[in-house]
PyMOL commands that place a pseudoatom at each C-alpha (Angstrom):
pseudoatom trace, name=CA, resn=UNK, resi=1, chain=A, elem=C, hetatm=0, pos=[-14.415, -48.328, 7.305]
pseudoatom trace, name=CA, resn=UNK, resi=2, chain=A, elem=C, hetatm=0, pos=[-15.565, -44.750, 6.630]
pseudoatom trace, name=CA, resn=UNK, resi=3, chain=A, elem=C, hetatm=0, pos=[-18.936, -44.103, 5.047]
pseudoatom trace, name=CA, resn=UNK, resi=4, chain=A, elem=C, hetatm=0, pos=[-18.713, -43.288, 1.329]
pseudoatom trace, name=CA, resn=UNK, resi=5, chain=A, elem=C, hetatm=0, pos=[-19.139, -39.564, 0.751]
pseudoatom trace, name=CA, resn=UNK, resi=6, chain=A, elem=C, hetatm=0, pos=[-21.616, -38.603, -1.953]
pseudoatom trace, name=CA, resn=UNK, resi=7, chain=A, elem=C, hetatm=0, pos=[-22.188, -35.165, -3.477]
pseudoatom trace, name=CA, resn=UNK, resi=8, chain=A, elem=C, hetatm=0, pos=[-25.632, -34.609, -5.004]
pseudoatom trace, name=CA, resn=UNK, resi=9, chain=A, elem=C, hetatm=0, pos=[-26.244, -31.594, -7.225]
pseudoatom trace, name=CA, resn=UNK, resi=10, chain=A, elem=C, hetatm=0, pos=[-29.915, -31.274, -8.093]
pseudoatom trace, name=CA, resn=UNK, resi=11, chain=A, elem=C, hetatm=0, pos=[-31.754, -27.969, -8.572]
pseudoatom trace, name=CA, resn=UNK, resi=12, chain=A, elem=C, hetatm=0, pos=[-35.184, -29.345, -7.690]
pseudoatom trace, name=CA, resn=UNK, resi=13, chain=A, elem=C, hetatm=0, pos=[-35.435, -29.027, -3.903]
pseudoatom trace, name=CA, resn=UNK, resi=14, chain=A, elem=C, hetatm=0, pos=[-37.935, -31.872, -3.500]
pseudoatom trace, name=CA, resn=UNK, resi=15, chain=A, elem=C, hetatm=0, pos=[-35.888, -34.255, -5.627]
pseudoatom trace, name=CA, resn=UNK, resi=16, chain=A, elem=C, hetatm=0, pos=[-32.725, -33.292, -3.742]
pseudoatom trace, name=CA, resn=UNK, resi=17, chain=A, elem=C, hetatm=0, pos=[-34.414, -33.942, -0.404]
pseudoatom trace, name=CA, resn=UNK, resi=18, chain=A, elem=C, hetatm=0, pos=[-35.678, -37.347, -1.529]
pseudoatom trace, name=CA, resn=UNK, resi=19, chain=A, elem=C, hetatm=0, pos=[-32.311, -38.428, -2.921]
pseudoatom trace, name=CA, resn=UNK, resi=20, chain=A, elem=C, hetatm=0, pos=[-30.530, -37.192, 0.205]
pseudoatom trace, name=CA, resn=UNK, resi=21, chain=A, elem=C, hetatm=0, pos=[-32.986, -39.015, 2.469]
pseudoatom trace, name=CA, resn=UNK, resi=22, chain=A, elem=C, hetatm=0, pos=[-32.589, -42.303, 0.581]
pseudoatom trace, name=CA, resn=UNK, resi=23, chain=A, elem=C, hetatm=0, pos=[-28.791, -42.116, 0.603]
pseudoatom trace, name=CA, resn=UNK, resi=24, chain=A, elem=C, hetatm=0, pos=[-28.560, -41.130, 4.276]
pseudoatom trace, name=CA, resn=UNK, resi=25, chain=A, elem=C, hetatm=0, pos=[-30.996, -43.916, 5.183]
pseudoatom trace, name=CA, resn=UNK, resi=26, chain=A, elem=C, hetatm=0, pos=[-28.672, -46.325, 3.347]
pseudoatom trace, name=CA, resn=UNK, resi=27, chain=A, elem=C, hetatm=0, pos=[-25.739, -45.138, 5.475]
pseudoatom trace, name=CA, resn=UNK, resi=28, chain=A, elem=C, hetatm=0, pos=[-23.920, -42.751, 3.148]
pseudoatom trace, name=CA, resn=UNK, resi=29, chain=A, elem=C, hetatm=0, pos=[-22.410, -39.399, 4.113]
pseudoatom trace, name=CA, resn=UNK, resi=30, chain=A, elem=C, hetatm=0, pos=[-24.322, -37.025, 1.808]
pseudoatom trace, name=CA, resn=UNK, resi=31, chain=A, elem=C, hetatm=0, pos=[-23.826, -33.394, 0.845]
pseudoatom trace, name=CA, resn=UNK, resi=32, chain=A, elem=C, hetatm=0, pos=[-26.554, -31.924, -1.308]
pseudoatom trace, name=CA, resn=UNK, resi=33, chain=A, elem=C, hetatm=0, pos=[-26.668, -28.692, -3.219]
pseudoatom trace, name=CA, resn=UNK, resi=34, chain=A, elem=C, hetatm=0, pos=[-29.161, -26.862, -5.373]
pseudoatom trace, name=CA, resn=UNK, resi=35, chain=A, elem=C, hetatm=0, pos=[-26.321, -25.049, -7.146]
pseudoatom trace, name=CA, resn=UNK, resi=36, chain=A, elem=C, hetatm=0, pos=[-23.688, -26.261, -9.595]
pseudoatom trace, name=CA, resn=UNK, resi=37, chain=A, elem=C, hetatm=0, pos=[-20.960, -24.264, -7.861]
pseudoatom trace, name=CA, resn=UNK, resi=38, chain=A, elem=C, hetatm=0, pos=[-20.840, -26.985, -5.180]
pseudoatom trace, name=CA, resn=UNK, resi=39, chain=A, elem=C, hetatm=0, pos=[-18.753, -28.950, -7.672]
pseudoatom trace, name=CA, resn=UNK, resi=40, chain=A, elem=C, hetatm=0, pos=[-15.727, -26.971, -6.448]
pseudoatom trace, name=CA, resn=UNK, resi=41, chain=A, elem=C, hetatm=0, pos=[-15.568, -29.465, -3.564]
pseudoatom trace, name=CA, resn=UNK, resi=42, chain=A, elem=C, hetatm=0, pos=[-15.713, -32.520, -5.871]
pseudoatom trace, name=CA, resn=UNK, resi=43, chain=A, elem=C, hetatm=0, pos=[-12.330, -33.973, -4.910]
pseudoatom trace, name=CA, resn=UNK, resi=44, chain=A, elem=C, hetatm=0, pos=[-13.653, -34.566, -1.367]
pseudoatom trace, name=CA, resn=UNK, resi=45, chain=A, elem=C, hetatm=0, pos=[-16.220, -37.158, -2.501]
pseudoatom trace, name=CA, resn=UNK, resi=46, chain=A, elem=C, hetatm=0, pos=[-16.365, -40.831, -3.460]
pseudoatom trace, name=CA, resn=UNK, resi=47, chain=A, elem=C, hetatm=0, pos=[-19.306, -40.359, -5.836]
pseudoatom trace, name=CA, resn=UNK, resi=48, chain=A, elem=C, hetatm=0, pos=[-21.039, -37.448, -7.539]
pseudoatom trace, name=CA, resn=UNK, resi=49, chain=A, elem=C, hetatm=0, pos=[-24.674, -37.472, -8.647]
pseudoatom trace, name=CA, resn=UNK, resi=50, chain=A, elem=C, hetatm=0, pos=[-25.472, -34.721, -11.143]
pseudoatom trace, name=CA, resn=UNK, resi=51, chain=A, elem=C, hetatm=0, pos=[-28.776, -33.627, -12.589]
pseudoatom trace, name=CA, resn=UNK, resi=52, chain=A, elem=C, hetatm=0, pos=[-28.414, -32.848, -16.306]
pseudoatom trace, name=CA, resn=UNK, resi=53, chain=A, elem=C, hetatm=0, pos=[-30.575, -29.726, -16.280]
pseudoatom trace, name=CA, resn=UNK, resi=54, chain=A, elem=C, hetatm=0, pos=[-29.313, -27.255, -13.696]
pseudoatom trace, name=CA, resn=UNK, resi=55, chain=A, elem=C, hetatm=0, pos=[-29.907, -23.523, -13.483]
pseudoatom trace, name=CA, resn=UNK, resi=56, chain=A, elem=C, hetatm=0, pos=[-27.413, -21.941, -15.870]
pseudoatom trace, name=CA, resn=UNK, resi=57, chain=A, elem=C, hetatm=0, pos=[-25.432, -25.154, -16.382]
pseudoatom trace, name=CA, resn=UNK, resi=58, chain=A, elem=C, hetatm=0, pos=[-25.593, -28.662, -17.770]
pseudoatom trace, name=CA, resn=UNK, resi=59, chain=A, elem=C, hetatm=0, pos=[-24.577, -31.592, -15.611]
pseudoatom trace, name=CA, resn=UNK, resi=60, chain=A, elem=C, hetatm=0, pos=[-22.908, -33.121, -18.668]
pseudoatom trace, name=CA, resn=UNK, resi=61, chain=A, elem=C, hetatm=0, pos=[-20.610, -30.082, -18.996]
pseudoatom trace, name=CA, resn=UNK, resi=62, chain=A, elem=C, hetatm=0, pos=[-19.647, -30.412, -15.348]
pseudoatom trace, name=CA, resn=UNK, resi=63, chain=A, elem=C, hetatm=0, pos=[-19.056, -34.135, -15.854]
pseudoatom trace, name=CA, resn=UNK, resi=64, chain=A, elem=C, hetatm=0, pos=[-16.753, -33.479, -18.846]
pseudoatom trace, name=CA, resn=UNK, resi=65, chain=A, elem=C, hetatm=0, pos=[-14.749, -31.032, -16.751]
pseudoatom trace, name=CA, resn=UNK, resi=66, chain=A, elem=C, hetatm=0, pos=[-14.444, -33.543, -13.899]
pseudoatom trace, name=CA, resn=UNK, resi=67, chain=A, elem=C, hetatm=0, pos=[-13.419, -36.389, -16.204]
pseudoatom trace, name=CA, resn=UNK, resi=68, chain=A, elem=C, hetatm=0, pos=[-10.705, -34.323, -17.924]
pseudoatom trace, name=CA, resn=UNK, resi=69, chain=A, elem=C, hetatm=0, pos=[-9.177, -33.081, -14.664]
pseudoatom trace, name=CA, resn=UNK, resi=70, chain=A, elem=C, hetatm=0, pos=[-6.534, -35.487, -13.268]
pseudoatom trace, name=CA, resn=UNK, resi=71, chain=A, elem=C, hetatm=0, pos=[-7.556, -34.588, -9.696]
pseudoatom trace, name=CA, resn=UNK, resi=72, chain=A, elem=C, hetatm=0, pos=[-11.188, -35.644, -10.211]
pseudoatom trace, name=CA, resn=UNK, resi=73, chain=A, elem=C, hetatm=0, pos=[-11.186, -38.041, -13.200]
pseudoatom trace, name=CA, resn=UNK, resi=74, chain=A, elem=C, hetatm=0, pos=[-11.267, -41.079, -10.882]
pseudoatom trace, name=CA, resn=UNK, resi=75, chain=A, elem=C, hetatm=0, pos=[-14.447, -39.990, -9.065]
pseudoatom trace, name=CA, resn=UNK, resi=76, chain=A, elem=C, hetatm=0, pos=[-17.485, -41.796, -10.445]
pseudoatom trace, name=CA, resn=UNK, resi=77, chain=A, elem=C, hetatm=0, pos=[-20.297, -39.620, -11.764]
pseudoatom trace, name=CA, resn=UNK, resi=78, chain=A, elem=C, hetatm=0, pos=[-23.927, -40.622, -12.161]
pseudoatom trace, name=CA, resn=UNK, resi=79, chain=A, elem=C, hetatm=0, pos=[-25.945, -38.365, -14.456]
pseudoatom trace, name=CA, resn=UNK, resi=80, chain=A, elem=C, hetatm=0, pos=[-29.686, -38.203, -13.763]
pseudoatom trace, name=CA, resn=UNK, resi=81, chain=A, elem=C, hetatm=0, pos=[-32.346, -36.626, -15.913]
pseudoatom trace, name=CA, resn=UNK, resi=82, chain=A, elem=C, hetatm=0, pos=[-35.894, -36.828, -17.204]
pseudoatom trace, name=CA, resn=UNK, resi=83, chain=A, elem=C, hetatm=0, pos=[-34.572, -36.235, -20.730]
pseudoatom trace, name=CA, resn=UNK, resi=84, chain=A, elem=C, hetatm=0, pos=[-35.193, -39.290, -22.885]
pseudoatom trace, name=CA, resn=UNK, resi=85, chain=A, elem=C, hetatm=0, pos=[-31.651, -39.213, -24.295]
pseudoatom trace, name=CA, resn=UNK, resi=86, chain=A, elem=C, hetatm=0, pos=[-29.926, -39.210, -20.885]
pseudoatom trace, name=CA, resn=UNK, resi=87, chain=A, elem=C, hetatm=0, pos=[-28.026, -42.400, -21.787]
pseudoatom trace, name=CA, resn=UNK, resi=88, chain=A, elem=C, hetatm=0, pos=[-26.497, -40.810, -24.879]
pseudoatom trace, name=CA, resn=UNK, resi=89, chain=A, elem=C, hetatm=0, pos=[-25.667, -37.630, -22.964]
pseudoatom trace, name=CA, resn=UNK, resi=90, chain=A, elem=C, hetatm=0, pos=[-24.035, -39.644, -20.167]
pseudoatom trace, name=CA, resn=UNK, resi=91, chain=A, elem=C, hetatm=0, pos=[-21.939, -41.592, -22.656]
pseudoatom trace, name=CA, resn=UNK, resi=92, chain=A, elem=C, hetatm=0, pos=[-20.769, -38.432, -24.401]
pseudoatom trace, name=CA, resn=UNK, resi=93, chain=A, elem=C, hetatm=0, pos=[-19.601, -36.806, -21.160]
pseudoatom trace, name=CA, resn=UNK, resi=94, chain=A, elem=C, hetatm=0, pos=[-17.959, -40.006, -19.839]
pseudoatom trace, name=CA, resn=UNK, resi=95, chain=A, elem=C, hetatm=0, pos=[-20.335, -40.383, -16.895]
pseudoatom trace, name=CA, resn=UNK, resi=96, chain=A, elem=C, hetatm=0, pos=[-19.902, -43.721, -15.149]
pseudoatom trace, name=CA, resn=UNK, resi=97, chain=A, elem=C, hetatm=0, pos=[-23.650, -44.361, -15.107]
pseudoatom trace, name=CA, resn=UNK, resi=98, chain=A, elem=C, hetatm=0, pos=[-26.990, -42.687, -15.680]
pseudoatom trace, name=CA, resn=UNK, resi=99, chain=A, elem=C, hetatm=0, pos=[-30.487, -42.889, -14.319]
pseudoatom trace, name=CA, resn=UNK, resi=100, chain=A, elem=C, hetatm=0, pos=[-33.737, -41.730, -15.903]
pseudoatom trace, name=CA, resn=UNK, resi=101, chain=A, elem=C, hetatm=0, pos=[-36.233, -39.796, -13.804]
pseudoatom trace, name=CA, resn=UNK, resi=102, chain=A, elem=C, hetatm=0, pos=[-38.562, -40.791, -12.375]
pseudoatom trace, name=CA, resn=UNK, resi=103, chain=A, elem=C, hetatm=0, pos=[-36.775, -43.818, -10.980]
pseudoatom trace, name=CA, resn=UNK, resi=104, chain=A, elem=C, hetatm=0, pos=[-37.595, -46.639, -8.639]
pseudoatom trace, name=CA, resn=UNK, resi=105, chain=A, elem=C, hetatm=0, pos=[-35.847, -46.382, -5.280]
pseudoatom trace, name=CA, resn=UNK, resi=106, chain=A, elem=C, hetatm=0, pos=[-34.619, -49.988, -5.424]
pseudoatom trace, name=CA, resn=UNK, resi=107, chain=A, elem=C, hetatm=0, pos=[-33.051, -49.382, -8.857]
pseudoatom trace, name=CA, resn=UNK, resi=108, chain=A, elem=C, hetatm=0, pos=[-31.399, -46.194, -7.571]
pseudoatom trace, name=CA, resn=UNK, resi=109, chain=A, elem=C, hetatm=0, pos=[-29.987, -47.956, -4.494]
pseudoatom trace, name=CA, resn=UNK, resi=110, chain=A, elem=C, hetatm=0, pos=[-28.656, -50.849, -6.569]
pseudoatom trace, name=CA, resn=UNK, resi=111, chain=A, elem=C, hetatm=0, pos=[-26.973, -48.451, -9.006]
pseudoatom trace, name=CA, resn=UNK, resi=112, chain=A, elem=C, hetatm=0, pos=[-25.271, -46.519, -6.187]
pseudoatom trace, name=CA, resn=UNK, resi=113, chain=A, elem=C, hetatm=0, pos=[-23.903, -49.727, -4.653]
pseudoatom trace, name=CA, resn=UNK, resi=114, chain=A, elem=C, hetatm=0, pos=[-22.719, -50.999, -8.020]
pseudoatom trace, name=CA, resn=UNK, resi=115, chain=A, elem=C, hetatm=0, pos=[-20.926, -47.786, -9.007]
pseudoatom trace, name=CA, resn=UNK, resi=116, chain=A, elem=C, hetatm=0, pos=[-19.239, -47.467, -5.608]
pseudoatom trace, name=CA, resn=UNK, resi=117, chain=A, elem=C, hetatm=0, pos=[-18.187, -51.130, -5.672]
pseudoatom trace, name=CA, resn=UNK, resi=118, chain=A, elem=C, hetatm=0, pos=[-16.693, -50.721, -9.159]
pseudoatom trace, name=CA, resn=UNK, resi=119, chain=A, elem=C, hetatm=0, pos=[-14.817, -47.563, -8.205]
pseudoatom trace, name=CA, resn=UNK, resi=120, chain=A, elem=C, hetatm=0, pos=[-13.366, -49.181, -5.105]
pseudoatom trace, name=CA, resn=UNK, resi=121, chain=A, elem=C, hetatm=0, pos=[-12.292, -52.310, -7.007]
pseudoatom trace, name=CA, resn=UNK, resi=122, chain=A, elem=C, hetatm=0, pos=[-10.652, -50.072, -9.631]
pseudoatom trace, name=CA, resn=UNK, resi=123, chain=A, elem=C, hetatm=0, pos=[-8.721, -48.317, -6.879]
pseudoatom trace, name=CA, resn=UNK, resi=124, chain=A, elem=C, hetatm=0, pos=[-7.626, -51.633, -5.400]
pseudoatom trace, name=CA, resn=UNK, resi=125, chain=A, elem=C, hetatm=0, pos=[-6.537, -53.046, -8.747]
pseudoatom trace, name=CA, resn=UNK, resi=126, chain=A, elem=C, hetatm=0, pos=[-4.429, -50.001, -9.623]
pseudoatom trace, name=CA, resn=UNK, resi=127, chain=A, elem=C, hetatm=0, pos=[-2.422, -49.961, -6.389]
for i in range(1, 127): cmd.bond("trace and resi %d" % i, "trace and resi %d" % (i + 1))
show_as sticks, trace
zoom trace
């Protein structure tokens, strides 16, 4: 079975490096970007992790675009942010999950596994 491919868009270099390290250590195929334009490759991934506050863009706006596009609507999106209302923002943009920063690594890893498991079971049940 192929490794799940995860796209991480986070404009804080240190945070991006930490997230990438954790995911790669857990066996995922990770592509990270500091820029929102990386979303153009979204259809190539099994999961997308978006920071809410990006330079010149909001992760929630990107998420809305992904969820309204038939080519990418099925790809789960996790919105991450230090904003206290990240849960409300994630719900409004139809993100599949959210995570508040700072987060515990174990909580992050559990969330990734859960979201990927749900997306794969949805794919199986619709075939």
